[in-house]
C-alpha positions as CSV (number, residue, x, y, z in Angstrom):
1,M,61.6,-194.2,-13.4
2,S,63.4,-195.9,-10.5
3,T,62.6,-197.8,-7.4
4,R,64.2,-196.9,-4.0
5,L,65.3,-199.9,-2.0
6,L,66.9,-200.4,1.4
7,L,69.9,-202.8,1.8
8,E,71.2,-203.6,5.2
9,G,74.0,-205.8,6.7
10,T,77.0,-205.8,9.0
11,D,79.7,-205.7,6.4
12,L,80.0,-202.4,4.4
13,P,82.4,-203.5,1.6
14,E,80.2,-206.6,0.9
15,L,77.1,-204.5,0.8
16,M,78.6,-202.1,-1.7
17,A,80.0,-204.8,-3.9
18,H,76.5,-206.5,-3.7
19,V,74.9,-203.4,-5.0
20,R,77.1,-203.4,-8.1
21,A,76.8,-207.1,-8.7
22,E,73.0,-207.2,-8.2
23,F,71.8,-204.1,-9.9
24,G,74.6,-203.0,-12.2
25,P,76.5,-199.7,-12.5
26,S,73.3,-197.7,-13.1
27,A,72.2,-198.3,-9.5
28,R,72.8,-195.1,-7.4
29,I,73.5,-195.1,-3.7
30,V,71.7,-192.0,-2.3
31,R,72.3,-192.6,1.4
32,A,74.7,-194.6,3.5
33,E,74.4,-194.8,7.2
34,R,76.0,-196.7,10.1
35,V,73.2,-197.6,12.6
36,R,73.7,-198.5,16.2
37,S,70.9,-200.1,18.1
38,G,70.3,-201.5,21.6
39,G,72.7,-200.9,24.5
40,F,72.3,-198.4,27.2
41,A,73.4,-194.7,27.2
42,G,75.6,-195.4,24.1
43,F,77.3,-198.5,25.4
44,F,77.1,-202.1,24.2
45,A,75.2,-201.1,21.0
46,R,75.0,-203.4,18.0
47,Q,76.1,-201.9,14.7
48,R,75.0,-202.4,11.1
49,Y,75.0,-200.5,7.8
50,E,72.1,-199.4,5.7
51,L,72.4,-198.3,2.0
52,T,69.5,-196.6,0.3
53,V,69.7,-197.4,-3.4
54,D,67.9,-196.0,-6.5
55,V,67.4,-198.8,-9.1
56,A,66.2,-198.0,-12.6
57,D,62.9,-199.9,-13.5
58,E,64.0,-200.6,-17.1
59,P,66.5,-203.5,-17.5
60,H,70.0,-202.7,-18.8
61,T,70.7,-204.4,-22.1
62,R,73.8,-202.6,-23.0
63,P,77.0,-204.7,-22.6
64,R,79.1,-203.6,-19.6
65,S,82.2,-203.3,-21.8
66,M,80.3,-200.6,-23.9
67,R,79.0,-198.5,-21.0
68,Q,80.3,-195.0,-20.5
69,H,81.0,-194.1,-16.9
70,P,81.3,-190.5,-15.8
71,E,84.2,-189.6,-13.5
72,P,83.1,-191.2,-10.2
73,V,83.3,-189.4,-6.9
74,G,82.6,-190.3,-3.3
75,I,80.6,-193.5,-3.0
76,E,80.4,-193.9,-6.7
77,A,84.2,-194.0,-6.8
78,L,84.1,-197.0,-4.5
79,L,81.5,-198.8,-6.7
80,A,83.4,-198.0,-9.8
81,A,86.6,-199.4,-8.3
82,A,84.8,-202.6,-7.2
83,D,83.3,-202.9,-10.7
84,A,86.8,-202.7,-12.2
85,A,88.0,-205.4,-9.9
86,E,85.2,-207.9,-10.9
87,V,86.3,-210.8,-13.1
88,G,83.0,-210.4,-15.0
89,G,83.8,-206.7,-15.7
90,L,87.0,-207.3,-17.7
91,T,86.8,-206.3,-21.3
92,G,87.2,-208.6,-24.2
93,A,85.4,-210.0,-27.3
94,P,82.6,-212.5,-26.9
95,G,83.8,-216.0,-26.4
96,Q,87.4,-214.8,-25.8
97,A,89.3,-215.5,-22.6
98,L,89.6,-212.2,-20.7
99,A,92.9,-210.9,-19.5
100,P,93.1,-209.5,-16.0
101,L,93.3,-205.8,-15.5
102,P,96.6,-204.3,-14.5
103,G,97.3,-205.1,-10.8
104,Q,94.5,-207.7,-10.7
105,G,94.8,-211.4,-10.1
106,V,94.8,-214.0,-12.8
107,A,91.6,-215.8,-14.0
108,P,90.4,-218.6,-11.8
109,G,92.1,-222.0,-12.3
110,P,90.5,-225.4,-12.4
111,G,88.3,-226.1,-9.5
112,E,88.1,-222.4,-8.5
113,E,84.9,-220.4,-8.5
114,A,84.7,-217.1,-10.4
115,G,83.1,-214.3,-8.4
116,P,83.3,-210.6,-7.7
117,R,86.5,-209.7,-5.8
118,V,87.2,-206.4,-4.1
119,S,90.9,-206.0,-3.9
120,T,93.1,-203.3,-2.4
121,G,95.5,-204.2,-5.1
122,A,93.4,-202.2,-7.5
123,E,94.7,-198.6,-7.6
124,A,91.3,-197.0,-8.0
125,F,89.9,-199.0,-5.0
126,A,92.8,-198.0,-2.8
127,S,92.2,-194.4,-3.5
128,V,88.8,-194.5,-1.8
129,L,89.6,-196.8,1.2
130,D,90.0,-193.7,3.4
131,Q,86.4,-192.8,2.7
132,V,85.3,-196.3,3.6
133,R,87.3,-196.2,6.9
134,A,85.7,-192.9,7.7
135,M,82.2,-194.2,7.2
136,A,83.0,-197.4,9.1
137,G,84.2,-195.5,12.1
138,G,87.9,-196.0,11.5
139,E,87.8,-199.8,11.3
140,A,90.5,-201.4,9.2
141,I,89.4,-202.9,5.9
142,A,91.6,-205.6,4.4
143,D,91.2,-207.5,1.1
144,V,87.7,-209.0,1.0
145,E,86.6,-211.9,-1.2
146,V,82.8,-211.6,-1.7
147,P,81.0,-214.8,-2.3
148,A,77.7,-215.1,-4.2
149,P,75.3,-212.7,-2.5
150,A,73.3,-214.3,0.3
151,A,69.6,-213.7,0.4
152,R,68.9,-210.3,1.9
153,R,65.7,-208.4,2.7
154,F,64.9,-205.6,0.2
155,E,62.0,-203.3,1.2
156,P,60.7,-200.3,-0.7
157,L,61.1,-197.3,1.6
158,A,57.9,-195.7,2.8
159,P,57.6,-192.0,1.9
160,A,59.1,-189.7,4.5
161,T,56.5,-188.0,6.6
162,A,56.8,-185.0,8.9
163,P,56.6,-185.8,12.7
164,S,53.0,-185.7,13.8
165,S,51.9,-183.3,16.5
166,T,51.1,-186.3,18.6
167,T,54.7,-187.5,18.7
168,G,56.9,-186.5,21.6
169,V,56.4,-186.3,25.3
170,N,53.5,-184.9,27.2
171,R,54.6,-181.9,29.3
172,D,52.8,-183.1,32.4
173,A,54.7,-186.4,32.2
174,L,58.0,-184.4,32.3
175,R,56.7,-182.3,35.2
176,D,56.0,-185.6,37.1
177,L,59.6,-186.5,36.6
178,G,60.7,-183.3,38.2
179,V,61.8,-181.4,35.1
180,P,61.9,-177.7,36.1
181,E,59.0,-175.6,34.8
182,H,61.3,-173.0,33.2
183,Y,62.6,-175.8,30.9
184,L,59.1,-176.2,29.6
185,A,57.9,-172.6,29.7
186,R,60.3,-171.4,27.1
187,L,58.8,-173.9,24.5
188,P,56.0,-172.6,22.2
189,G,52.6,-174.2,22.3
190,S,51.2,-176.5,24.8
191,G,51.3,-179.9,23.1
192,P,53.8,-182.8,23.3
193,V,57.5,-181.9,23.0
194,L,60.7,-183.7,21.9
195,L,63.3,-184.6,24.5
196,S,66.0,-183.0,22.4
197,T,64.2,-179.7,22.5
198,V,63.6,-179.8,26.2
199,L,67.2,-180.6,27.0
200,E,68.6,-177.8,24.9
201,A,68.3,-175.7,28.0
202,L,70.7,-177.8,30.0
203,P,73.6,-175.6,31.1
204,V,77.0,-176.8,30.0
205,A,79.1,-178.0,33.0
206,P,82.7,-176.8,33.2
207,R,85.2,-179.5,32.1
208,L,87.3,-181.5,34.6
209,P,90.6,-179.6,34.9
210,R,93.5,-181.6,33.5
211,T,96.4,-179.1,34.0
212,P,99.2,-180.6,36.2
213,G,99.1,-178.9,39.6
214,A,95.4,-178.1,39.5
215,V,93.3,-178.9,42.5
216,V,89.8,-180.5,42.3
217,V,87.9,-180.8,45.6
218,V,84.9,-183.2,45.8
219,V,82.7,-182.3,48.7
220,G,79.9,-184.4,50.2
221,P,79.2,-187.1,52.7
222,P,82.5,-188.9,53.4
223,V,81.7,-192.2,51.7
224,E,80.1,-190.6,48.6
225,A,82.8,-187.9,48.3
226,L,85.5,-190.5,48.3
227,A,83.7,-192.7,45.7
228,V,83.3,-189.7,43.3
229,A,86.9,-188.6,43.9
230,V,88.1,-192.1,43.0
231,Q,86.0,-192.0,39.8
232,L,87.5,-188.6,38.8
233,A,91.0,-189.9,39.5
234,E,90.4,-192.9,37.2
235,R,89.1,-190.6,34.4
236,L,92.2,-188.5,34.7
237,G,94.3,-191.7,34.3
238,Q,95.7,-191.4,37.9
239,P,96.1,-194.0,40.6
240,T,93.2,-193.9,43.0
241,S,95.7,-193.9,45.9
242,S,96.5,-190.3,44.8
243,V,93.2,-189.1,46.2
244,V,93.8,-186.8,49.2
245,L,91.4,-187.0,52.2
246,A,90.1,-184.0,54.2
247,G,87.3,-183.0,56.5
248,R,85.1,-185.5,58.4
249,G,85.2,-189.3,57.9
250,E,87.6,-192.1,58.7
251,A,91.0,-192.7,57.2
252,A,90.8,-195.0,54.1
253,P,93.4,-197.6,53.3
254,G,95.9,-196.4,50.7
255,H,95.1,-192.8,51.0
256,G,97.3,-191.7,53.9
257,R,96.4,-189.2,56.6
258,R,93.4,-186.8,56.5
259,M,93.6,-183.0,56.7
260,T,91.1,-181.6,59.1
261,T,92.1,-177.9,59.6
262,A,92.2,-174.9,57.3
263,A,95.8,-174.2,58.3
264,T,96.9,-177.7,57.2
265,A,95.0,-177.2,53.9
266,R,96.7,-173.9,53.2
267,R,100.2,-175.4,53.8
268,W,99.4,-178.3,51.5
269,R,98.1,-176.0,48.8
270,G,101.2,-173.7,49.0
271,R,103.7,-176.6,48.8
272,P,106.6,-175.5,46.7
273,E,107.1,-178.7,44.7
274,K,105.4,-178.9,41.3
275,D,102.9,-181.7,40.8
276,D,102.9,-183.7,37.6
277,Q,99.2,-184.6,37.9
278,V,95.9,-183.1,39.1
279,A,95.3,-183.2,42.8
280,V,91.9,-184.7,43.7
281,V,90.7,-184.1,47.3
282,A,87.8,-185.9,48.9
283,L,86.3,-183.5,51.5
284,G,83.9,-185.3,53.8
285,V,81.0,-183.4,55.3
286,G,79.0,-184.5,58.3
287,P,75.2,-184.2,58.7
288,D,75.3,-181.3,61.2
289,A,75.5,-177.5,60.6
290,A,78.9,-177.3,62.3
291,S,80.4,-179.8,59.9
292,R,79.1,-177.8,56.9
293,A,80.7,-174.6,58.4
294,E,84.0,-176.5,58.7
295,A,83.8,-177.7,55.1
296,A,83.2,-174.2,53.9
297,E,86.4,-173.0,55.7
298,L,88.4,-175.9,54.3
299,L,87.1,-175.3,50.7
300,E,88.3,-171.7,51.0
301,A,91.7,-172.8,52.3
302,F,92.3,-175.4,49.5
303,S,91.7,-172.6,46.9
304,P,90.5,-175.2,44.4
305,D,90.4,-174.9,40.6
306,Q,87.1,-176.7,40.7
307,V,84.6,-177.8,43.4
308,C,82.4,-180.8,42.7
309,G,79.4,-181.2,45.1
310,V,78.0,-184.6,45.7
311,V,74.2,-184.7,46.2
312,D,71.6,-187.5,46.4
313,A,68.8,-187.4,43.9
314,H,66.5,-188.8,46.6
315,S,66.9,-185.7,48.8
316,K,64.4,-182.9,48.8
317,L,65.2,-179.9,46.6
318,R,65.1,-177.5,49.5
319,D,67.5,-179.6,51.6
320,C,70.0,-179.8,48.7
321,A,69.8,-176.1,48.1
322,R,70.5,-175.3,51.7
323,W,73.4,-177.8,51.9
324,L,75.0,-176.2,48.8
325,A,74.5,-172.7,50.2
326,E,76.1,-173.5,53.5
327,T,78.9,-175.7,52.2
328,G,79.8,-173.2,49.5
329,A,79.4,-170.1,51.6
330,R,83.1,-169.1,51.1
331,R,83.9,-170.9,47.8
332,R,80.9,-171.8,45.7
333,V,80.3,-175.3,44.2
334,D,81.0,-175.3,40.4
335,V,79.4,-178.6,39.3
336,L,77.3,-181.4,40.8
337,A,77.8,-185.2,40.9
338,V,74.4,-186.6,41.5
339,R,74.0,-190.1,43.0
340,G,70.9,-192.3,42.7
341,V,69.6,-190.7,39.5
342,F,68.6,-194.0,38.0
343,E,66.8,-195.1,41.2
344,T,64.6,-192.0,41.9
345,T,61.2,-191.4,40.5
346,Q,61.9,-187.6,40.0
347,P,65.4,-187.4,38.5
348,G,64.8,-184.0,37.0
349,T,64.6,-182.1,40.3
350,V,68.4,-181.7,40.5
351,L,68.3,-179.7,37.4
352,D,66.6,-176.9,39.4
353,L,69.5,-176.4,41.9
354,G,71.2,-173.7,39.9
355,V,74.5,-175.6,39.6
356,P,75.4,-177.5,36.4
357,V,75.2,-181.3,36.7
358,A,78.4,-182.8,35.4
359,W,78.0,-186.4,36.5
360,I,75.0,-188.7,37.0
361,D,75.8,-192.0,38.8
362,G,79.4,-191.9,37.4
363,L,78.5,-191.1,33.8
364,P,79.1,-187.7,32.1
365,A,75.8,-185.8,32.3
366,T,75.3,-185.3,28.6
367,R,72.0,-184.5,27.0
368,V,71.9,-188.0,25.6
369,A,72.5,-189.5,29.1
370,W,69.6,-187.3,30.5
371,A,67.4,-188.4,27.6
372,A,68.1,-192.0,28.6
373,V,67.3,-191.3,32.2
374,L,64.0,-189.6,31.4
375,S,62.8,-191.9,28.6
376,D,63.3,-194.9,30.8
377,R,60.4,-193.6,32.8
378,L,58.2,-192.4,29.9
379,D,55.9,-194.2,27.5
380,A,57.3,-196.0,24.5
381,G,56.2,-193.1,22.2
382,A,58.7,-190.7,23.8
383,R,60.9,-189.3,21.0
384,W,64.4,-187.8,21.2
385,D,64.1,-185.9,17.9
């Protein structure tokens, strides 16, 4: 028989050495996880590690020097290496001073404390460092001296239970947030649903072109179009001054002149020199129908590799759809950059415009980002999975 315990802390090597020192080599790690908590949309999260350990109920009376170990693999290889590096794990007769293992440091001198030591000088331990780095997210792990284990909280794990039918999100609550009906109609049943299941229907937005010489046009109200174009330039690793201005709006400092005619746009697009970066154009559109017609002509003249339309999440769905249809009459809009998503009470309405959403308030519109937007307005019981 064995007892399953949960051990948690912020230092992975210390946790694993603690398992060996506290429970002996018969303890078996059945699960190791890196857990991030807190933060917002994946940022500023705190990190800790959790080890799930099976510990035999019967005490181990067999001397460690007489135990037979199978060939360790994976996490067991790390524990075996840590065990070999412990001063207390060195072989020798009772009452006899123990010699260090090959490659291990000498016994503690006067005034020094004996204690378990995990050392990268041990060949076996070095052979599994790559596994530890992979589990720790690539963090470098140097020689670590582990003091006497501090008091930690050990709790028996509760038996795993299947999600209850009452967990999840009420469909009416999602409708109130503007989530399109066709996202919900495809799901079986009529009870609560998980956000991950609802958001599986999100269309995948085309990636931002990164080929030198490509042209990306951001079309929208002048101020908003320039703001999004600057964000895209920053994501491409290009100076914001490289953003080209076109259409309506005032000239902006650091961006040079503004192209206002289709003939100028065609000449610029057909320039013979080869660019070593992506050209990002901020195409400003006024509030009237004439300006939308001008923008449609300019879009066609630029012959862009991608068109990103800027829409306001506060706008009515019909108004947004009409704006997209008129502006993209000659060259359709490929992706949307939605502004004000975190401020509106119905952020899901933009998902019903028929154009993939690529950016929400400057963030990539991933499913996790949408889950954060929706769950922020739902009850505490809303579940992602």
